[in-house]
N, C-alpha and C positions, 0 to 999 in steps of 0.2 A: 432454551430454544435457538441461541447463537451456533452450539455446536452441531445442532440437524440441521440447519440451514449450511452448512459447509458438507455435510451428506450428499446434499443436491447439486454441488458444482467442485468441481476439482479443477485447478488450471492444469494445463499441459506444457510439456517441456520447459521453457526456461521462464513462464509467466508465473507472476508473483500478484496475489490478488491483496488490497489493504483497503483498510477501513481509515479513511480519513479524521485527523484529531479536529476536534470544534474549533472552529476559531476563537480567539479571546476577543470579549467584547469588552472587558475592563482591563486598564494597566496594573501594573503592579500598586501605582500611587491610588488608584480607585478610580481613574477618568474613565469614562465610557467611552468608548471608540466608535466611529459612526462603521457603518458596512463599508463606505468606499475605504475606509483607514485600516478595515480589517484586510484587505486583500485575500489573494487565493491561499488556501490552506497548504504548505506544501508538506506539513508532516503526517505522516500516517502510522498504521500499527498492520504488522504483516499478519494477517490472517491463512488461510491456506497457501502452498507451493506449488509448482510443476515438480515433475522430478528431475529436471537438468535436460540439458541440451545434449546431443552427440557430438562428440570431437573426431578430430579427422581420421582416430584408428577405430572410432566406432565405440570408445569408451563413452558411458555417461559423464560429464560434468556437472554435479550438482551445484544447485541455486547457492546463492552466495549469502543469504539471509534465511532465516529460519521463521516459524510461528514465534510471536510476540514479538520481534523485533521493532525497534522505533526507527522510521527510516525519514530520510528527506528525499522530496521528489519532484521533478522537472514540471515548471508550468504546464506542459502538453505531452503528448504522446501517449495517452492511456484509453483507454477503452470503459465507458461505465456499464456495470455489470448492478442489475436489481435484484437482489434476493428476498423474498419475504418483505417487500415493500420499501427495503434499506439500500440505498445506495453505496457500491462498493465500486472499487477502482481497479481494472487489470494492466500492469506493466510487465513489460521484459526486464529481467534481472539486470542488463546491460544498462539499462536506462537509468535505474536506480542510484541516485547521486551519491548516497552514503549513508550509514545508518549510527547510531547513537549508541554510544557506550558507555555504562555504571561507571 
C-alpha cells in the first residue's frame, strides 16, 4: 500500500518527503516517558525525493539524500502532507540537518 501512496505524490525540485519516526515511549532502562518528555521527533525516514534544483548554469543539482535514508530534521520549516490518512512532512533538501550512516 505504501508504494501506491507515493505514486500519488512526488515532491518537486529540491523537496524531500519524510515519514517521522515514532517517539520512543520507553527508555532503554524500561522507564515510561511522559508525552512532554518525549518532545518532538526529529528523526525521519526519507520516502520520495524531488529531482533537484537548477544550478546557475542550468544543470540539475540532485538532492543530497535518497529514499530510505534516516535523517535529522529541524523542529520547524516543514509542510505537513496527508496521504492515505497518514501524515508525512515535506522539507527542502537544504533544511535537513544531517543523515545517519551505518
